[in-house]
ZAMI-320031 format. One record per atom (N, C-alpha, C, O): z, x, y. Coordinates in steps of 0.02 Angstrom, whole numbers, plus 50000, padded with zeros to 5 digits. Layout:
BEGIN
ZXY...
This chain:
BEGIN
530785432456111530625438656077531265441656047531765442356081531235443355981531825445955947532005452855973531575457055986532655453955980532905460356002533015464755940533315462655891532775470855944532875475555889533625476555877534005477355924533825476555813534535477755799534745484855818534345489555814535365485555836535635492255851535815495555785536205492855745535535501355773535665504955710536255509655719536235514155761536775508655680537375512855685537595514955615537445511655566537955520355613538215523055550538975523555554539255525755604539295521455500540025521755495540215525755433539885525455382540765529555439541025533155381541785532355377542135533755425542035530155320542765530055309542995537055290542595541355275543645538055291543895544855278543945546455204544145551955186543755541655161543795543055090543235539455053542815536155084543235540054987542715536954945542785529354946543295526854969542285525654920542345518354919542965516054880543055517754822543385512354914543975509354883544215503754929543975502954985544695499754904544905493754940545235495255006545325490755047545425501455018545695503455083545195501955139545385501455197544555501355121544025500255170543625493855155543055493255176543925489255119543575483255097543275479355154542735476355147543605479155212543345475155268542665477355291542255473255311542545483955291541895486455313541345484555263540805482355283541495485155199540985483455148540835476055148540265474055140541365471955158541245464655161540845462855223540405458555220540995465955279540615464555341539875466255331539445462855358539745471655293539045473555281538705468655235538165466055252538985467355177538655463355127538645455855143538205452355119539115453455182539135446455200538735445055264538725439455289538405450155289537975449155347538335448455413538035446155462538975450355416539355449555478539135454555531539155453055590538925460455510538645465255557537965462755582537825462955642537555460555536536875458455555536895452355600536455451455642537405448055592537475442255635537575444355708537425440555754537845450355717537945452955785537405458055803537485462255848536845457555767536265461655780536405469155772536155473355810536795470755721536935477655704536635479155636536715475255589536305484755631536065487255566536495493155548536395498755572536985491955504537505496855490537375500355423537225497155373537435506855424537435510955364538135513755353538425516555400538395513055292539065515655277538975521855232538695521355177539215527455255539205533655217539825534155173540315530655185539805538355123540395539755082540785545555112540505550855125541435544455123541855549855148542155553755091541895553555035542695557355104543015561355053543015568655070542735570655121543305572755027543375579955043542705583555051542675588555087542185581255017541535584555023541125581855081540605584755099541355576555111540995573455167541495570655217541535564555224541885574955251542425572555294542175568355352541695570255386542505562855364542315558355419542355561955486541935560755529542845566255494542925569855557542315574055574542105574255632542035577355524541445581555535540845577355555540455579355599540755571655522540185567355539540235564655610539735564055644540835562955631540925560455699540795566055749540505564855802541015572055732540935577655777540205579655785539985581155841539835579755730539135582055735538635576455750538035577755754538885570355757538445564955777538075561455721537645557155735538225563055658537905559555603538245552955587538005549255543538785551355621539105544855616539285542555686539525546455727539185536155699539365533255765540095531155766540425531455818540335528855708541025526455702541335529455640540995530655590541985530655643542345533455585543035530455582543345528755633543285529855521543985528155510544355534655501544175538855460544895535555539545285541755537546025540155542546225535055570546435544555514547155544255527547285546855597546915551055623547805544155628547975546155696548105553655701547905556855750548445556455651548605563655654547965567855657547925572555696547475566155616546845569855615546485569255681546235574155709546455563155708546085561855769546395565555829546035568255871547055565755833547385569155888547215576655887547075579555939547225579555828547065586755823546335588055839546175593155870545895583555820545185584355837545085584155912544695587955941545435579455943545375578656016545585585056052545265587156100546135588056030546365594056062545875599856054545805604156098545515599855998545025605155984544375604256022543915608256016544335598856062543745597956104543265592556083542765591356118543395589156028542965583656007543155577556049543725575256046542695575056087542855569756135542855562856102542495558256123543265562256050543315555756016543845551456050544275553956087543805545056038544295540356064544445534956012544015533255971545045532556014545255527055972545065520556006545265519256063544675516455972544495509956002544815504055965544785498455989545115505355908545485500155872545965503455824545775507955786546595501355826547095503855778547225498355728547495493055746547035499455665547095494255614547765494255578548045488955562548045500255565548665500755528549195504055572549115509855593549725500455586550235502855632550855505455596551285508655627550905504255532551485506455493551265511355439550795509955402551595516955436551445521855385551615519255316552135516055306551175520655268551305518755198551485524855156551515524355095551605530555189551805536555153552545535955132552965533855172552685537655070553355536655043553535542254995553105545854970554185542954983554435547054928554625542254872554885536754884554505544354810554695540454752555115544954707554935550654694555675542254683556115545954636556295541254578556255535154584556485544254523556775540354468557515539154484557865543654508557735533154472558445531754483558885536154440559445537954459558625538054381559015542354336559135549254365559555552954339558765551054419558875557554451559525557754491559755563154509559805551954504560425551654543560305551654618560785551754657559675551754639559515551754711559555544654737559145540354718560035543354781560115536754810560005536654885559855531454913560075542354917559995542954989559675549655005559665554054961559425550655065559085556955081559495563155065559215568055039560135563055079560555568955068560575571154994560695576954978560445566354950560455567854878559855572054856559825574454800559375572954901558785576954884558925584454892558505588554874559505586254918559695593354925559625596854858559875594454807559295602654859559225606654799558695604154750558615607054697558345598854768557845595854724557145598754737557025601854789556695597554690555995599454698555605593454724555575588154692555295594354782554935588954815554185590554817553985595854840553785585954791553065586854792552765584454857552905578854879552365588654890552035586754952551305588754948551125593554914550885584954983550185586654991550115591455050550595592755086549515593955059549405598455115549145594755176549115588555177548965598555227548665595755287549115590855323549725591855326548815585555350549185580555388549725577055346550215574555373549615576855280550085573255237550765576555233551255573455211550815582855253551465586355246551905585655308552495587255305551625583255364552015583155426552615578555421553175580655437552515572455398553085567755393553605570155342554205570155358553405572355282553915574955236554305580755265554915581155256553975585455300554325591055329554815588655383555365591355389554605583755422555045580955473555655577555441556205578055467555535574055386556085570855349556575576055324557185575255332556325581455295556755586755269557165589955325557755591355317556835590955383557195593855440557715589055468558275591055485557535582755472557985577755500558635577355461559175576555490558595577955395559185577355353559465584155331559895584555287559195589455362559445596255351559475597955276559985600355251558925596555242558905597455169558675604455151558225607255183558975607155100558755613455070558415611555004558745609954955557755611855004557375609554945556855614754926556715619454963556565613754868556005617854846555375613554853555305608554818554925615554897554315611854907553785614054856553665619954847553485609154824552955610354774552315606954798552305600954811551785610854803551145607854823550885603554765550725606154711550835597154776550625592654723549885591154728549625590754784549545590254672548835588554673548755581254692549235577754708548135578854690548005571854708548275567154654548375561254667548385569654594548655565554540549425565154546549735568554587549715561054502550445560454500550725563954438551285562554416550335568354409550525571454346551185575254350551585574754304551295578954404551915582854409552535578354405553025580054373552495572554437553065567954436553145564854367553705564354342552595562954336552635559854270552885564754218553215562754170552735571154227552955576254180553655578854197553915583354164553965576054250554625577954274554655585254297555175588554293554085587754321554065594454348554325594554420554505599854445554355588754452554655587954518555125582054516555045577454476555615582154561556105576654564555875571154610556015565254599555515573054663555295568354715554545569254725554315574854732554175563754725553455564354736553265560554800553545555354816552785563354835552475559754890551985554654861551665555954811551925548954893551465543854869551275539354927551645538454975550675536454922550475531154967550645524554933550525523754873550915519954971551125513454943550535509954909550615507054855549955510354940549375506654913549005510454859548525507954831549225516554844548845520654797549285523554742549365520554688549585529454754549945532954701550545529154674550705529754615550875525254716551445521354691551225516754635551565516054584550665513454644550405509054592550195512954531550265510554475549935518954540549755523154483550375524854441550335525054380550935525954475551565527354438551755521254396551955521954338551685515354424551835509254387551355508554328551555506454273550725510254339550225509654285550365514554228550155513354171550715519954243550885524754191551475522354148551655525554099551765516754167552275513854124552975513454152553425510654120553085516254211553755515654241553815508954276553345506654308554385505754270554505499354302554815500354371555155505354383554685495754417554975496454484555725497254484556005500854526556075494054436556805494654436557045501354409557645502654408556575505554385556745512354365556665517354422556835523154416556385514854478556205519254533556595517554596556845512054605556635522554639556905521454707556395524254756556125529654746556255520354808555745522354857556065523654925556555520454944555765528354960555975530055028555345529855072554975534755076555235524255105554675523755152554855527955214555365526555246554455532855230554625537255285554665533455352555025535455397554285528055357554315524055418555005521055429555215519855485555375519755374556045516955379556565522055399557145520255412556365528355403556825533755421556635536955488556735542855499556345532755531556175535055598555575539555601555495543355649555135539355550554565543855548553925539855535553545541155488553805534955579553215530755570552605533955604552605535055664552095535355565551455537855590550915532555577550735531555519550655529255627550105524555616549525528055581549405533955593549185524555537548665527655496547955525655518547735527955571547605521555481546895520455493546745517355561547045512255580546295520455597546035517655660545285518655661545015522555622544945515155706544225515955714544095520255775544375519155829543675525355766543545530255818542795530955831542385530055786542635532455893541955534455911542025539855965542585541755982541475542255990541515547156044541505543656112541315537856117541725547256162541705544556231540995542556249540885537456281540515546556227539815545256243539585538656213539235534756245539775537456150539575531256117539845525156154539475520356165540485525356173540775519656208540455518756277540335513156298540315524256311540025523856378539315521056376539115517156419538935523256326538225521256323538115514756285537615511356297538575512956240538465507056197539095502756193539345501456138539365500556250539995496756247539935490256207540395488456171539365486856212539285480656175539235481856100539485477956060538915487256082538875489056011539575490455983539735488355928539985493856022540675495256001541065488755992541415487855943540995484256040541345477756035541115474055973541525471455935540455473755963540195469955907540395473055840540525469455792540405479655837540615482955775541335481355759541505479955701541775481555809542475480055798542565472755776542915471355727542255468155812542325461055796542075459455726542405455855689541495462155708541225460855641541665463955587541745461155534541945469755602542385473055553543025468955542543245468055485543315466355596543905462155589543745455755549544145453455509543155453055561542935447255522542845449155449542985445255403542605455255438542535457755370543205458255334543255456555275543705460555370544375460955340544655453955325544955452855273544545449255370544765442455357544425439655295544745436355254543775441055289543405438755231543685441855167543785438455117543825448355168544085451855109544755448955088544875448155028545185447455136545845444755119545805437555093546225435455053545295433855115545205426955091544855426655024544955422054985544435431655010544025431654949544155438054910543725442354903544765438554885544995444754854544545446954796544325452754795544405442554750544025444554691543315446654709543045451354680543025443054755542355444954777542355451854810541905455854799542875453154850542925459654883543015465254832542735470654839543415463954780543525469054728542875470454691542725476254677542495465254675541845466354642541385470454686541005474654661541415469254750540985472954797541185480254799540755484654798541835481654800542075488554798541845491954734541625497754736541875488354679541655491154615540915492954618540715498154591540515488854650539795490254655539665496454697539255500654678540015497054753539935503054795540175509254758539895514654765540705508554719540965514254681540455516454628540345522354619540155511654594539655513354544539055516854577538795521654549538845514354635538285517554670538455524754688538015529054688539095525954703539305532754720539495536854659539725542554665539405533754599539565537054535540305539054531540485544554510540725534354553541455535354553541765530154508541625524154515542195532254461542525527254417542975522754458543265524854508543045516554435543445511854473543905507954426543695505954372544525506954447545025503154410545145496654449545445496754503544915491054422544935484754460545655482554475545785480554532546125482754428546815480854446547105485254502547475482854545546935491654501547175496154553546875494254621547225494354672546235492554622545915490554684546205483954710546255482854770546385479554663546695473154682547375474454715547535471254765547755478954687548405480854717548295483854786548645482054833547815488254792547685491554856547495486554910547745487054966547075481754893546875476854943547465472554965547525470855023547895470754918548495466854935548945470754982549235467855028549015477154970549445481255014549125482155083549475482455133548465482555085548135483155149548255476755191548345477155252548275471055157548425464855193549145465055219549275463055276549605467555178550305468155200550355472555262550745471155307549955477955263549995482655318549655480055381549905480955437549085476655373548705474455431548955467755458548925466555518549195463455414549405456755435550115455355412550225450655373550595459155435551295457755415551505450855441551375449155499551835447055399552025440355420551515435155406551605429255423550955437055374550445432455349550025428955402549415429055398550345425855451549975421655498549805425255563549455422555606550055431355571549935434855634549215437155639548905438755588548935437255700548265440055707548275447555702548815450655703547695450655697547655457855695547935460755760547785458355815548335465955754548565469655812548135475955816548155480155771547755476655869547245482055871547385487355924546985492055931547935486655961548085491456015548505497155988549015495955955548305503256002548705509155984549285509756033549175510556093549885509256008550485509656050550545516656081550485521656046550675516756146550775523256179551395526656152551405532856146551905522856136552525525756108552375529156041552595534756029552005525655998551825528655933551395534855943551495539855908550925534455989550485540056002550875546256024550765551755999551335545256070551715550956095552185553756042552275559856038552475549456001552915551855948552525556155897552755561555879551945553855876551545557655828551315564255859551345569455827551085563955922550865570055956551415575255961551315581155947552005572955981552565577555989552795580455922552995586255919552745576555869552925579155803552425584355779552615589455752551775583055791551265587955773551375594455812551295599955785551555593855875551675599755916552275603655890552275609755888552795600055870553395603255844553255607455782553565612655772552775605355742552605608955680552015613655688551715615755639551835615055750551315620055763550605617655750550155621755745550505611155743549845608455729549495605955792548935603455790549835606755849549565604555913549865608855967550475610155967549455611256012549695615456066549875611456128550355613056163549485606356142549605602256201549495594956183549155593456133549765590456221549715583356208549125580356246549155579956307548595578256211548045574956247548305568556280548685564856249548105567256342548355561256376548185554756338547625553856314548665550456333548555544056299547985540256331547575537256296547955540356397547445536456432546735538856416546265535056421546675545256397546015547856379545865546856305545285546856284546395546056265546315545656193546185538556169545785537556123546515533756199546435526756178546095522756233546295523056291545585518956214545245514656262545235507456236545015506156180545465502956277545445495856259544735493356264544405494156316544485490356211543815487256212543905479856223544205476356182543655477456279543745470456297543225466056263542635467556263543465460656234543025456156196542845449956238543075444456225542435451156289542245445456330541495444356327541235439656359
């Protein structure tokens, strides 16, 4: 007698893009269904935040940045990290070489573009670490301020805005990059989260969702063009414009982040050291009052 599939809902923290290609590939290639999961993927983004869906129970699993998840946990949302996919921050500063900025100290007196929310914590820590006196400019989601030379330094994600800068016509040899992770400010990014209740009541579903998702990422990295076409289809369904070369760049960078060294297997354990560093930095900037215990925040899901 056939067993009814487990129906679960997943939401990424943003709109359909190659940052989440593994989930879409796992869905369309039947990798979830092979593990008897019937998965629905919602569209994330500012109008449909993944954190809210996880909190109110309209999603069983969500992709979140570690900074967001830690703050949610402190506020009473009993979420847990069950897989950490990205261990290295891709947040960076980008400057024109013509600005004369060669090292952090050269940013003194400059205008630095920063985003709000969790995106500002690392830049602020960088500014404090190097004792910089700068003018902070709230930058929009676009790179227009940097391209118009309204700011000297722009925040960018390696897999996203940096490529947009290149697409606008600047060459890599005209730019200088400062990966914040290289300056002692590494914040792990995308992880898979669920609630304590979900893991307690559906441990096998959690295991199967993680395994199928990892298989989906492997499939995406092996079949790049197919994955890009799939992202384009999901984007069209969501009525979102899509730039295929940009998505191709993003997928390649996701592979660099998830599988550094090419042949290494996925590393899925959230490091306690990384967790404590991020928590303490959030606390330092008034975004956290107390440190949620690591043992309560991260749970190893055994694949036996």
